[in-house]
N, C-alpha and C positions, 0 to 999 in steps of 0.2 A: 446422328446424335452428337451433341457437344456438351461441355460442362454446364452451359447456360440453359440447356433444354429443361423444360418444366417436367416435374415428376409425374404429372397427370398423363403423360404420353408413355410411361413405362407400363409394361405388362402387369396386370392385376391391380393397378392403382386407379386410374380414371379421375374424373373431375371432382366428384364428391369426396372420395378418400384423400385426394391431394389437398383439398381445401381444409379438411379436418387435420391432416398431418401438419400443414403449415400453421394452423391456429394453435395447436397444442405444442409442437416441437420446433416451429420456426423453420422447417425444412421445405424449400420450394423448388430447388434445382437439383440436377444430377450431382453437381459439385457438393451441395449441402449434404446429399445422401452419402457420398464418398467420405466426407469428413464427419459423418455421424458415427463417432467411434464407440466401440463397445465399452461398457462400464466394468465388465468382468468377463471371465470365460468359464465354461463348463468343460471338464476333462472326462470324456467318456471312453478314453482309450484303455483305461485300466479297470479290471474286474476285481473287486475286493471280496474277501471271505469274512463271514460273520465272526469266526473264531479269532481273526487277526485284528479286529477293530479295537481302537483305544477308547477309553471312557470319555474323552473330550474330542470327538472328531470335529474338525473346523471347516469342512467343505462338503458340497454335494458329492455323493459317491454313487457308483453303480455296482450292483450285486447280481449274481445269477443263481436261480433256484426255483422253488415251487411255492405257490400260495395254497394254504390249506385252512380248514376250520373257519370259514367266514360266518359272522353272526352279527345281528343288530344288538346293541347294548343301550339300555335306557339309563340316563344319568341326569342329575339336576332338573327337577321339576318336569319330568316327562320328555326332556330332550333326548334325541337318539344319535348314536354314532355307529359307524360300521367298523368292526374289528376283524382282523384276520391274522393268521400266523404265516410267516415266510421262513422257509427252511433251505439251507444248503447242507453240504456234507459235513460242515464244521459247527453248525449251531442253528438256533432259532431266534427270530426277531418278530416283534409286534408291528403290524401295519394298522393305521387308523385313518378313517375319513370322517371329518366332522360335518362336511357339506357333501351330500350325495343324493342321487335320484335312484329310483327303482331300476331304470334301464342300465345305469352305471353299475349297480350291484350285480345285475345279471350278466354284464359284459366282462366282469373280472374272470380271467381264465383260472380254473381250479386244477391243481395237480398236474400242471403242464410246465415244461421247461421255459422260463421267461427271464427277462431282465427288468430290474426295478432301479429307479434313479431318484435321489432326493437327499435331504439333510437328515442325518441320523442323530437321535438324542439318546441319552442314557439316564434312566430313572428307575428307582427301586430295584436295582440289580438287573434290569433288562434294557436291551437296545430296542428302539422303536423308530419308525419313519412315518411322518404324516403326509397324506396326499401324494404318494409316490407316482412318478411317471412309469407306465408299464409298456414294455415293447417285447413282442414275440419274435420279430425278425432280427436275427443276429447282425446282418449287414447294416440295418438301420440303427441298431443299438450301439455297436462299436464304431465310433467315428475315427477317421484317420487324422482329424484336426481337432484343435480346441474349438468348442462352439461358442460363438459370441453371445453375450447377453446385452441387449440395448435398453436404454431407459424408455419407459412407456408410461401409460396411465390407464386408469379404469375406463375413461372415456373412449380411448382408442380400442381397448380390449373388447368392449361391447360391440364395436363395429367390425370385429374380426381382424383388427390390426394388432397382432400379437408379436411376441419376440420371434416366433417361427416365421411370421409374415416378413419381418425385416431381414431375417437370415436368408430367406429365399430370394427376395428382391435384390439385396446387395450381392449375394452369390452370383446371381444372373448378370448383374451390372459389371462385376469384376471380369467377366469373360470378354468384355469389350474394352477393358482398361488400356491396352496399347494404342487404341485409336482415340482415347480421351485425353491422356496425359503424356508428357514427355519429360525427360530429365531436366532439372533446372539448376543443378550444381556442377561445377567443373569436375572432370574426371580425376584430376590430380588431387583435388581436395578430398574427394570421397576415399581415394586410396590412402592418403596420408592419415585420415581420421578413422579409417576402417568403417566407413558408412555404407549401409545397404543401398542399392539403387532404388529409385523412387517407385517404380512399378511394383517391385517385389515388396516394398515397404507397405503399400496399400493392400496387397494380397495378404501379407502376414500380420497386418494390424487387425484385419477382420477375421481371417481364418488361419491362424498360425498352427503349424504342426506340433509345436511344443512351446514351453514358456521362454526358452532361449531365443527362438525366432521372434516371439512377441517383443522381447526386450530390445532386440536389434531394430525391429521396425519402429518401436516406440522412440528409441534414441534418434533414429534418422528423422522422423517427422517432427520431433521436438527441436532438433537442431535446425531443420529447415525454417520453422517459424521464427526461431531466435535469429537466424542468419539474415533473413530478409527484413526483419524488424531493425536489426543493427545496421543493415545496408542503407535503409532509409535515413537513419540518423547520421550515418557516416558520410553520405552524400551531402546532407544538409550542412554538416560541420565543414566539409571540404569547400562547399560553395561559399560559406561565410569567410573562410580563411583566404580564398583566392579572389572572390568577387566583392566582399564587403570591405571597402576601404575604410580606414580609420586614421585619425590624426596621430602621428607618432609623438610620444612623450619621451624624448631622449634625455631630458635634464632632470636631475634630482638636485634642487638648488636651495636657496636661502629659506624659503617658507618651510620646507621639510626639515632641513638640517637645524635651523634655529629652534623649531619646536622639539625636535628629537633630542637635542643637546640640553635645552634649557627648561622645557615645560612638560616633558614626559613624566607623569606622576609615579610610574613604576617601571621596572625593567620588563621588557617584552619577553614573553615565553619563547622557547625555541620554535614552537608551532607557529606563533604569530610572525616570527622572523622569516620562517620558511615560506609562509603564505605570501608575505609582502614581496619576497624575492620572486615568487612565481608571477605575481601581479605586475611587478616592475618589468620583468622579461616580456610579458604580453604587451604592455603599453609602449614599449620601445619600438614595436613593429608598426608598419603603416597599414596593418589590417586591424579590424575591430576586435577588441578583446571581448570574449563571451565566457565569463567564468562564474561558476557556482561556488560560493563560500559557505561551507557547513561548519557550524560550531555549536556546541552545547550551550545552554543557558549560562551566562556569566563567563564565557571563555574569552571574551575580548574582541568580538567582531566589530563593535562600534569604533574601537581604537584603530583597527585595521582600515575601516572605512574612512576615518578622518585622515590618516596618513596617506591614503590613496588620493583623497581630495586635495591634499597639500601638494602632491606631485603634479596634479592637474594644474594647480595655481602656478607652480614653478614653470610650467610650459605655456602659461598665458591663457588657460581655459577655465571655464566655469564648471561647477559640479552641482548635481542635485541628488538628494536622497529621498526616495518616496516610500512611505509606509502605508499599510492598509487601513489603519485607524488613527483617529486624532490623538488618542492616549499614547500610542506607540510613537507617533511623529513628535509629540510633545516630549516624550522621554529622550528620544534621539537629540532633539533640539537642546534640551536642558544639559545633557551630558556633553555635547560638542561645544556649546557656548561656555560651559564651565572650564573645559579643557583649553579653550582659546582665549580665556579671560585676559591674560597679560600680553597678548600677541598683536592686538590692534586689528585682527581679522574679523570682518563683519559676517554674521550669520543671521539669516531670517527664517521665520516659520510661516508657511502658508497652508491654511486649512479652510474647511467650510465655515468655520467660526470667525475667520479673520475679518476685521471691520473694513468698510469701503475705503476709508482714508489710508489705512495700513496697506491695503492691496495696491492702491495707486502708487505709493512709495516703492513697494516691492517691484511692481511692473517697470517703473522708470529705472530703478537701480539695476535690474536684470538686463534691460535693453541697452543701457549705456555702459554696462560692464563693471559698474561700481561694486556690484554684489557678486562674490565668487562662489559662495556656498549657500545653497537653498535647501531647506528641509521642508517636507510637506506630505500631504495626502493626495488623493485623486485631483484635488484642486490645481495641482501643478499641470495637469493635462489640459486645462481649459485653453481655448484658442487665444485668449487675451494674454496668456503667459508666454512671453517671447524672450529668448536668451540672445545675448550678443554672440556668444560662441560656446555652446554647451559641448564639453569634451568628455564628460564622465557622468553616467547615470547609474546610481546604486538603487536597487530595488530590494526592500526587505520583505520576506515572506511572499515571494513571487506568485505562489499558487493561489493567493487571494486576489490576484488581478487577472482580468481576461486578456486574451491575445490582442484584441483590438485596442485595449487601453495601453498595453505595452508598446504597440506599434505607434501610437500617438506620441509617445515619449521619444522614440527613435527619430521622428520627423521634426523634432525641435531644432535640428541642425542639418545643414546641407550634407555634410559628411557625418554619418551616424556616430553617436558618442560611444566610447568604450562602455561595456556593460559588466557590472558586478552584481550578481544576484546573491542575497544573503538569506540564510534560513537558520532559525534556532530549533526547528523541528527536525531532529535527526532523521535522515532518510535511509532506510535499510540499504545496505551495499548493493544488493541485487537490483533494487529499484533505481538507485543512482546510476548503476551500470547500464540499465535499460532505458529509463525515461529521460536521463540527462546526458545521454551519449553525445549530444551535439554541443554540450558545454564542457569546458575543462573544469575539473573538480578540485577544489582545495579544501582541506579539512583542518580545523583547529582542534586537535585532539588532546589538549592538556589545559588544565585550569591554572590561573596565576599561582605562584609558589606559596603564598601565605594562606591559601584556601584549604580548609579541612573538609573531608567528605561529610556530607550531611547524614546523620543517623536517622533512619526511618523505622517507625514502629507501628504496629497495627493494634488498636484498642477498640473495645466494645462499650456499649452504654454503661455496663456495670463498673467499668473502669473510670467513669467520668470524674469522680472526686479526686482520684490519684492524678489524673491528667491536669485538672485545675490546680492542684497543689504543686505539681511540677512547674507549671507555667508561673505560678506565684514566686517560686524559688528563682526562676530565670529573671523575672522582673526585679526581684531584690538585688540581683547581680548587676542591674542597670540595663537589662536587655528589653526588647519589645516583642509583642506577640501578634500573629495574625490568626483570626478564626474565619474560615472561608466556607460559605454555603453554596450549594448548586443553584443555578437559576436557569430553568429550561422553559422556553417560551410557551410550550403547550400547557404548562401548569404554573404559569406565572403567579397566579393568586395564591396557590398552595405554597409555592416557594417563598413568596413575600411573607406569608404568615410564619413559615419556619424561621426565616431570617429574623423577624421581629421577636419571636419567642426565644431564639438563640441570643439575641441582644439582651433581652431581659434577664435570661439565665446568667450571662457573663457579668452584667452590671450588678446583679444581686450578690454574686460571689466575690467580684473584685471591686468592692465598694470604695476602697480608698485609692483607686487608680482612675486615671482619665481614659475613657473609652470613646472611640470615634467610629462612625459607620459610613460605608460607601456602597451604593448599589445603582443599578441601571436606570431606575426611575428618577434619580436626582437630576437637577439641572447641572450643566457642566461647571458653572461657577461654584455651586454648593459642593460638588464633588471635589473640585480642586482645593477648596478651603479645608475640607475634612482630610484630604490626602496630605496636604501641607502640615496640618495639625499633628499628624502621625510622623511624617518625614522629619519634622523639626525636633521630634523627641518630646513634645509637650503631652502627647497621648501615648500611653504605654501599650494600649491594645487597639487593634483595628478589626472590627467585624465587617465582613464584606462578602459580596458575591464574586463571581469569576471575573468581574471587571478588572481585578488586580492581577489577572494572569500575565498581562504585560503592563508596563507603565509605572510601576512603583519600584524605586531602587533605594532601599533603606538598609545600609550595611549593618546597622545596630540590631535589626530584627533577627532573632535567633530561633524562634519556634513558629512553625506553620501547623495549625490544627485544621485538618480538612474534614468537615462534617459530611455525613452520608457519602463517604468516599466511594462506595460501590456504584454511585450514580455518575461517576466521572470516567471518561476514557483514559487510557494509559498516557497518551500524549499530553492531555490536559493536566493530569496529575503531575507529570514530570515538569511541565512548564510552571505549574503553581509552586512546586517544591523549590524551583530555581529562584523564587523570591527571597528565600533565606540562604544562608551560607555565603553571603556576599561580603562579609567582613572576615577578620582574623579569628573570631571566636567560634567555638564548636556550635553547630546548629542542628536543629531537630525538625523532623516532619512527622506528625502523628496522624495516622489515618483512622478516623472514627467510622464505625459501620454498624449496621444491624447484626443481630446474631445469625439470621438466616441469609446466606449468600448463595448466589448462583455459581456454577462451576467457573464461568467466565470471570465473574467478579473476584472469586478467590484467586484465580490465576493472575489477574491484574494487581491485586494487593500484594500477593506473594512476590511478584516480580519487582514491585517498587521497594519492598523491604530488603530484597536480596542485592539490588544493584543500583548504582547512581549513573551507570554508563548509558547515555542516551541512545547509542547505537544498538546496544543489546535490547533496550526497552522497545526500540522501534521494530526490531525483528519480531519480538513477541506480539507487538501491536499488529503487525502485518499478518501474522498467523491467525490472530483473533478476528480482525476486521476485513482482511483481504486488501490487495494492493490498490484497488479502485477507490476505496474509502480514504486511504491515506493521501492519495494524489488529488482527491476531489474530482475524480473522473468516472465515478461509478456508473453514471448514465450515458457516458459519451462513447462507449465502445472502444476506448483507448486500450483497455487491457483484455480485449476479446480474443484471447488465444484459445484454440481448440484443444491443444495438447499441453503446451508449455505452462509450467507452474513457476511463478517468480519466487515462490517460497522454497520449493524443493529442487529446482533445476539450476541453481546458481553456477554449477560447474559447466553446464552446457552453454549458459549465457556467456560466461567468461570465454569459453573456447570459440564461440561464434564471433564474439567481439574482436578477439585477436585475429581470427581468420579474415574478417572484413577489413580490419586495419591494414593487414599485410597486402591484401588484394588492391585496395585503393592507393596504397603507397606506391605500388608498382604500375598500376593501370587505372589512373583516376577517372578516365572517361569510359572504362570498360570496353575498350576497342579491340583487345586481344582476341584472336579466334576462340581460345578456350573459354572466353567469358560471354560469348554471344547468346547462348541459351539462357544463361543467368540474367543477362541484361534484358532480353526480350520478355522473360517471365516477370521480372520486376516491373517493367513499364506497363505490361498488360494487367498485372495483378494489383499494383499499388499506386501507380500514377493516377491522381484524381481522387483516390481513396484517402490519401494523406496529403498534407501540405508541405511535405519535406522534399518531394521529388524535384531535383534540379538536374535532370538528365533527359536527353532526348535521343 
């Protein structure tokens, strides 16, 4: 028997049961069964006394005594239940069975010394237990270990595949454990971190003698998952640094210095300066830079991107910035073109909407090297788009692009360009530590000095008049207002109706002001005209759907009213809020909602009101949605950990990351005798399953 052996060959399973278990639980091999971890444990080692019970017992417990006074009781329209008294030397408890048969009633042992096990309730001054397990044999009743409880289903139970069934099968399997698995971590590492050995960890995760043993086994198995996950990324990162050649950019010259000294519109924050220094250090090397730049909405990532592109120009190379949508690409283009207005540096925009004549000029200028800075969407990836010498590729919101698409960009130059990945969606630290381990991470964690924190408030429909009056006061001060409505494809008709009703309501109240509207059904040209009408200050109010989540930069806008805010995710609410607070004036975000809110909606709205910190918001978002949703990998199995929680186990992830870094620093090829078991396990378990393995 090996780990790959099908469970159908195990005693008491067979073909039919194996098929059912696979369909319901996804368990098909011996290894699957070993990693089918208990969801909780039953402690039958302790015997409780009725007289010592508390009024709020919080677990299943075992008592010893006698059952007396059994009787059938009629209740609720002729329904029957079976009731009995259970006594020990300290008191009396009620037992009740709502589902029972005559043979079961006759099988209950009366006035005999027995053990009962179950959950105790306290009601009307009495303790009671529903559907207790009954055991007469003391040896079977009092277990020397905690008993595992596995997840199951009614479908399995009907076929006799109960919790007891899994207990017996796995207990039998564990007897053969030394022949199935071997240690996969170096001995010195286990000693230094006080980790349990692998074989005992499997014994003690299924049948621990006590909760301390369970915790030790749990820690070991979580560490193992985190360690090999980090090892995969660590090897990939090492491969990039040693094998991925890059063009060194040693010069910081006239393009950078002239812009910095004469055209910089504001003093860079310390965070921007720190990040630029990290990028410059990377690009001096003859290996490819691979850096993730995280920064909240409005933190100045575009400025860092531009300064990085100017360094590329100083070294004789071209740059491109690729964004996932035309609106975002247009926003980057407008910002960068405005910043470079008096420098003579040419910038071009290439999107799906670019005209044929325009494309021809762009293609020629890129190939002859006349064009140094290219902004665009997926259109940049087309085969017709050829660079003379692409040295830097900046990708905004990388998670919106597929692996194959990004690889196309790398192939635009013989020596791969330096890579800077930007995201305005704050990634929880544990996720960044796990899923972007192969990238060097930079964080812009402060906003420009003149920015005031946005004040966020939650209001309901009954408050609408006061919200409108507040907006009017802001307009009187010369400010502008956004009203944003949700647009969800599944109910596009309904949302369009809501948007039009909202527009009518706003126009009726704000009759003396100009109101413009933007939504996804508009033609791009119409959308641009309406956006420009607002951006120029001619319109005081913009009514829009979430198309303005990115793409609108109006420093004069001071109020964002988000309608039906309970229908937005946290990340989206945070992105929308970032459309205001871009100037020096105090800005506000008002979250309108229904009176009835789900628990999750209340949490989202409360979080938005309490903090502007994108990283704190992302942590709450991950708790609500899970890591897979945030990364866009929910269906890909990327976060398929059996034990490890990216939310709760950040300390273990950090420890494993440091351990991997230390090992690879000293033995990058894992050739040391101490590392052979680890290396072989990694190759067998992970090579082929992930695309990071660069080890043989």
